[in-house]
Structures are given as C-alpha cells and as structure tokens.
C-alpha positions in Angstrom: -60.2 -43.1 29.6 -58.1 -42.6 32.7 -56.0 -39.6 31.7 -58.0 -36.4 31.7 -56.4 -33.9 29.3 -56.6 -30.2 29.1 -57.9 -29.1 25.7 -57.7 -25.4 24.8 -59.9 -24.0 22.0 -58.2 -20.8 20.9 -60.6 -19.2 18.4 -64.1 -20.5 19.4 -65.9 -17.8 17.5 -64.5 -19.0 14.1 -66.7 -22.0 14.4 -69.9 -20.2 15.3 -72.1 -20.4 18.4 -74.6 -22.6 16.6 -72.2 -25.5 16.4 -71.5 -27.5 19.6 -68.0 -28.5 20.8 -69.5 -30.9 23.3 -67.8 -33.9 21.6 -64.4 -32.7 22.9 -65.6 -33.2 26.5 -65.0 -36.9 26.4 -61.3 -36.3 26.4 -61.0 -34.0 29.4 -61.3 -30.4 30.4 -62.2 -28.0 27.6 -61.4 -24.3 27.9 -62.6 -22.0 25.2 -61.4 -18.5 24.2 -63.5 -16.6 21.7 -60.8 -14.9 19.8 -57.0 -14.7 19.4 -55.1 -12.3 21.6 -51.5 -12.1 20.6 -50.6 -10.8 24.0 -52.3 -13.6 25.9 -52.2 -16.7 23.5 -49.0 -18.1 25.0 -50.3 -17.9 28.5 -53.6 -19.4 27.6 -52.0 -22.6 26.3 -49.2 -23.1 28.9 -50.9 -26.0 30.6 -52.6 -27.4 27.4 -52.2 -31.0 26.3 -54.1 -30.3 23.1 -54.8 -27.0 21.2 -57.7 -26.5 18.8 -56.7 -23.6 16.6 -57.4 -22.0 13.2 -55.1 -19.2 12.2 -52.9 -18.3 15.2 -49.2 -18.9 14.4 -48.0 -22.2 15.8 -44.4 -21.4 16.4 -41.8 -21.0 19.1 -43.1 -17.6 20.2 -46.6 -19.1 20.9 -45.6 -22.6 22.0 -42.4 -22.5 23.9 -44.2 -22.3 27.3 -46.6 -25.1 26.5 -44.5 -27.9 28.0 -47.3 -30.5 28.1 -48.4 -30.0 24.5 -48.9 -33.2 22.5 -51.3 -32.3 19.7 -52.4 -29.3 17.6 -55.7 -29.7 15.8 -56.2 -27.2 13.0 -59.9 -26.5 12.3 -58.9 -25.9 8.7 -57.2 -27.6 5.7 -54.4 -25.0 5.3 -51.3 -25.4 7.4 -49.4 -22.2 6.6 -49.7 -21.0 10.2 -47.6 -23.9 11.5 -43.8 -23.9 11.9 -43.3 -27.6 11.2 -39.6 -27.4 11.8 -40.4 -26.4 15.4 -43.3 -28.7 16.0 -41.5 -31.7 14.5 -38.4 -31.0 16.7 -40.6 -30.9 19.8 -42.5 -34.1 18.8 -45.8 -32.3 18.6 -48.3 -33.9 16.3 -50.3 -31.6 14.0 -53.6 -32.6 12.4 -55.8 -30.8 9.9 -59.3 -31.4 8.5 -60.0 -32.2 4.9 -62.9 -32.3 2.6 -65.4 -31.0 5.1 -66.4 -27.9 3.1 -66.3 -29.2 -0.5 -70.0 -29.1 -1.0 -70.3 -25.8 0.8 -67.7 -24.0 -1.3 -69.0 -25.5 -4.6 -72.5 -24.2 -3.7 -71.2 -20.8 -2.9 -69.3 -20.7 -6.2 -72.5 -20.8 -8.1 -74.3 -18.4 -5.7 -71.6 -15.8 -6.5 -71.7 -16.5 -10.2 -75.5 -16.2 -10.6 -75.7 -13.1 -8.5 -73.4 -11.3 -10.8 -74.2 -13.1 -14.1 -77.9 -12.5 -13.9 -77.6 -9.0 -12.5 -79.8 -10.0 -9.5 -78.9 -7.0 -7.4 -80.3 -4.7 -10.1 -83.5 -6.7 -10.7 -84.2 -7.1 -7.0 -83.7 -3.4 -6.5 -86.0 -2.6 -9.4 -88.9 -4.6 -7.9 -88.4 -3.4 -4.3 -88.1 0.2 -5.3 -91.6 0.1 -6.6 -90.6 0.6 -10.2 -91.9 -2.8 -11.3 -95.4 -2.0 -9.8 -95.8 0.9 -12.3 -94.0 -0.8 -15.2 -95.8 -0.8 -18.5 -95.1 -4.5 -19.3 -95.0 -7.7 -17.3 -91.2 -8.1 -17.7 -88.1 -5.9 -17.6 -84.7 -6.6 -19.1 -82.7 -3.4 -19.1 -79.7 -5.3 -17.8 -79.1 -8.1 -20.4 -77.9 -11.4 -19.1 -77.0 -14.7 -20.8 -77.5 -18.5 -20.5 -74.6 -20.6 -19.2 -75.4 -23.3 -21.8 -72.7 -23.1 -24.5 -70.3 -21.0 -22.5 -66.8 -22.0 -21.5 -66.0 -22.3 -17.8 -62.3 -22.2 -16.9 -61.2 -23.7 -13.6 -57.9 -22.8 -12.0 -57.0 -25.5 -9.5 -58.4 -29.0 -10.1 -58.7 -30.4 -6.6 -61.9 -31.8 -5.2 -63.7 -28.5 -5.2 -62.6 -27.5 -8.7 -63.5 -30.9 -10.1 -67.0 -30.7 -8.6 -67.5 -27.2 -9.9 -66.6 -28.5 -13.3 -69.1 -31.3 -13.1 -71.9 -29.0 -12.2 -70.9 -26.5 -14.8 -71.2 -29.3 -17.4 -74.7 -30.0 -16.2 -75.6 -26.4 -17.1 -74.2 -27.0 -20.6 -70.8 -25.5 -20.2 -67.6 -26.6 -21.9 -65.1 -27.0 -19.0 -61.4 -26.4 -19.3 -58.8 -26.3 -16.5 -55.4 -25.2 -15.5 -53.5 -27.1 -12.8 -51.4 -24.7 -10.8 -49.4 -27.5 -9.2 -49.2 -29.6 -12.3 -50.2 -32.6 -10.2 -53.9 -32.8 -11.1 -55.1 -34.1 -14.4 -58.3 -35.5 -15.8 -59.6 -36.8 -19.1 -63.1 -35.4 -18.3 -62.1 -31.8 -19.0 -59.6 -30.2 -21.4 -56.4 -28.9 -20.0 -55.1 -25.5 -21.0 -52.2 -23.2 -20.2 -53.2 -20.3 -18.0 -53.0 -17.9 -20.9 -55.2 -20.1 -23.1 -57.8 -20.6 -20.3 -58.1 -16.9 -19.6 -58.5 -16.0 -23.3 -61.1 -18.8 -23.9 -63.3 -18.7 -20.8 -66.6 -16.9 -20.2 -66.4 -17.7 -16.5 -63.1 -18.3 -14.6 -63.2 -19.7 -11.1 -60.2 -20.0 -8.8 -60.0 -23.0 -6.4 -56.2 -23.4 -6.0 -54.2 -23.0 -2.7 -52.0 -20.0 -2.1 -48.4 -20.8 -2.8 -45.4 -18.7 -3.9 -46.3 -19.7 -7.5 -50.0 -18.6 -7.2 -49.6 -15.3 -5.3 -50.8 -12.6 -7.7 -51.4 -15.2 -10.3 -54.1 -13.0 -11.7 -52.6 -9.6 -12.3 -53.3 -6.8 -14.7 -51.7 -8.7 -17.6 -53.9 -11.8 -17.0 -57.1 -9.7 -16.5 -56.4 -8.0 -19.8 -56.2 -11.3 -21.5 -59.8 -12.2 -20.5 -62.9 -11.7 -22.5 -64.5 -8.3 -22.0 -67.7 -9.8 -20.6 -66.0 -12.6 -18.6 -66.7 -13.2 -14.9 -63.9 -13.9 -12.4 -64.7 -15.9 -9.2 -62.1 -16.3 -6.4 -62.9 -19.1 -3.9 -59.2 -19.9 -3.3 -57.2 -17.3 -1.3 -57.3 -13.6 -1.6 -53.6 -12.9 -2.6 -54.0 -15.1 -5.7 -55.7 -12.0 -7.3 -54.0 -8.6 -7.4 -56.8 -6.5 -5.9 -55.5 -3.2 -7.4 -55.5 -4.8 -10.8 -59.0 -6.2 -10.4 -60.3 -2.8 -9.3 -58.8 -1.3 -12.4 -60.2 -4.0 -14.6 -63.8 -3.6 -13.2 -63.7 0.2 -13.3 -62.5 0.2 -16.9 -64.8 -2.6 -18.2 -61.8 -4.8 -19.0 -63.9 -7.8 -17.7 -67.6 -8.1 -17.1 -67.7 -8.7 -13.3 -66.3 -10.6 -10.3 -67.4 -12.6 -7.3 -65.0 -12.9 -4.4 -65.2 -14.8 -1.1 -61.6 -14.2 -0.1 -59.4 -11.1 0.2 -55.8 -10.3 0.7 -56.5 -9.0 4.2 -59.3 -10.5 6.3 -61.2 -8.8 7.8 -61.2 -6.4 4.9 -58.8 -3.5 4.8 -60.9 -0.3 5.0 -58.7 1.1 2.2 -59.2 -1.9 -0.1 -59.5 -0.5 -3.7 -62.5 -2.8 -4.3 -64.6 -0.8 -2.0 -64.6 1.9 -4.7 -66.9 -0.4 -6.7 -70.4 -0.3 -5.1 -72.2 -1.7 -8.2 -73.2 -5.2 -7.2 -73.9 -6.2 -10.8 -70.2 -5.9 -11.4 -68.8 -7.1 -8.1 -70.0 -9.1 -5.2 -67.9 -9.8 -2.1 -68.8 -12.1 0.7 -66.8 -12.3 4.0 -65.0 -15.7 3.6 -68.2 -17.7 4.2 -68.1 -20.2 1.3 -66.9 -22.9 3.7 -69.3 -22.0 6.5 -72.6 -23.7 6.0 -73.9 -25.1 9.2 -73.3 -28.6 7.8 -69.7 -27.9 6.9 -68.9 -26.3 10.3 -70.5 -29.3 12.0 -68.4 -31.7 9.9 -65.3 -29.6 10.8 -65.9 -30.1 14.5 -66.7 -33.8 14.0 -63.5 -34.3 12.1 -61.5 -32.5 14.8 -63.0 -34.7 17.5 -62.2 -37.8 15.3 -58.6 -36.5 15.0 -58.2 -36.3 18.7 -59.7 -39.7 19.3 -57.4 -41.3 16.7 -54.3 -39.6 18.2 -55.1 -40.8 21.7 -55.6 -44.3 20.2 -52.1 -44.2 18.6 -53.5 -43.9 15.1 -52.3 -41.6 12.3 -55.3 -39.6 11.0 -55.0 -36.4 9.0 -51.5 -35.9 10.4 -49.5 -33.2 8.6 -45.8 -32.5 8.9 
C-alpha cells in the first residue's frame, strides 16, 4: 500500500491492554491515546486520516480541524455519539461493529441471573465466614431459591442477543415471551406480548433493547409495580431504560424479588446513585458495563475494526452507517 495514513486511536483503554491493535499498523502510523480529554481531543485528531473511537462525540466541535479525516471507526454498535448530518456533509465515512459481543452478553445475562436467583452471595459468605464448618447438617437453605424449569422468561428487545437468551432459557425449561420495542422483530418460536402483559406474566424479565426516545425510562415505578413480587429484572441494554430511583424503591420495598444490572444511567457510576443504598447482593448485583467485554469479544471488536478499515481503503461498503 503506497499511501501511509495516520490512524488515531482515541480511547485505547476502552479495549483493554490484553488486546492488541497491531493489525492497524498495516495501514500506516498508529497513534494511541488512553482516554478522552475534551480539552485535547480536537488537537489530537487534527492530522488524522482515520479515527478509532468509542464514545467521544463526533461532531463539528471535535472534527472541524481534522481536514484530512476520511473515516471514523466506532469500536461499538451504537452510533448515538455521531452527528451524521455533519459527517455526511463532510463526506466522512462512519463504520461500526456488529455482532461481536452477542455470545459475551448472553453469557453475562445468565451470570447475573443465577447470582441473584440462587442467592449465591449469601451462600458463598455463609461458607467462607466459617459458619458452614460448624453447621449441624450437611446442607443449608435459609435463603430459599427456585428452579428455572417451568418459569416464564420475558424478553424486552428481540434482536440477536434477546433471541439467543430466549433459546437458552428454553433449554432450562422456561416458557419464553417477548416484547418488541421497535415493533420490527417478530418470531414464531416465542409468544409475543404487550409490555404490560409481559411484566405481569414473567418470573424473569431481561432487557436487551437499544436506548431510544421510546425506551428511555421504559421501566418506571408503574411497570415495576406490575411485576410479580418475586420477579427478577435484568438490564443488559442501556442504563436509562430503567428508572433507577424507581428500581431502588422497588427493591427496598420488596415490590420485586431482585435485579441484575450491567448498565447504568451514568457510567462510571454516579456516587449519589440511589442503588448504592442497597448493599444486599441477594437482591441486587451490578457489574461495571462488562457484559460485552470477554477477551474473545474485545478481540473480535478489534478484528472487525481492522476489517472495516481494509474494506474502506478497498472502496467497499462494510458496516457503513449514516
């Protein structure tokens, strides 16, 4: 390749130091910055031909000085950080990555579920505290838990992730119902419900839909009140889909049985988040937006990004979004 391009990776730390970006080196000079710096972002990319970015706003304020910019590669599926009216007017191509984290997110969905559903925090603590060593019987079941078989699993958002969660839930013996937030996804395999019907019927509710104006605070106090008293809510979509004040209220007042979250309204977490008032991990488990982040998924994310750059330079349309 004759032309050597300047590629600027803007948020290197979001991909992890255990994943290599060496594949980008075939296209030219690669400059990496560990984290976003709003005061410096525009200066960092002023000579870039290609930007690799995750969450930094791609708008006039950031990009006006980047006169050589040809391609923006998002290391994510979501595109809400891109001002497409601006990038399209400038003729800047934008690509994202798709499907790289499906297996990872599905796996984490069940990890969150079982941690809460089987009260694993309590039982692990019981053993490690020494209490089991002096127990009078071989078992201990102070915190009752239940089988998944025969329960109803409700899925909000029936894309690739939601569909696979449903398939695995069926393997555990669950009846699976779903609500399509977009109205675009339908299947004969599972039974479709309205949101109200799904919440009232389900023992487990897992959220896998994108954040849109229609899904922001989709789960509020009213919806939580419609759920079963022992139901588990899982959010693997986006934080603002669930009203965090309402969820804290529901957990503190035993309106629902428990919750598992991998996403929050503000990330990193706001130190005043009302959910921090619930330390009981048999009721609530929160992970720091890691469902997507297995080593394999992050490796695929980088590989897909490299493939997007290669396709762009070859004049091909691959994962282009507008």
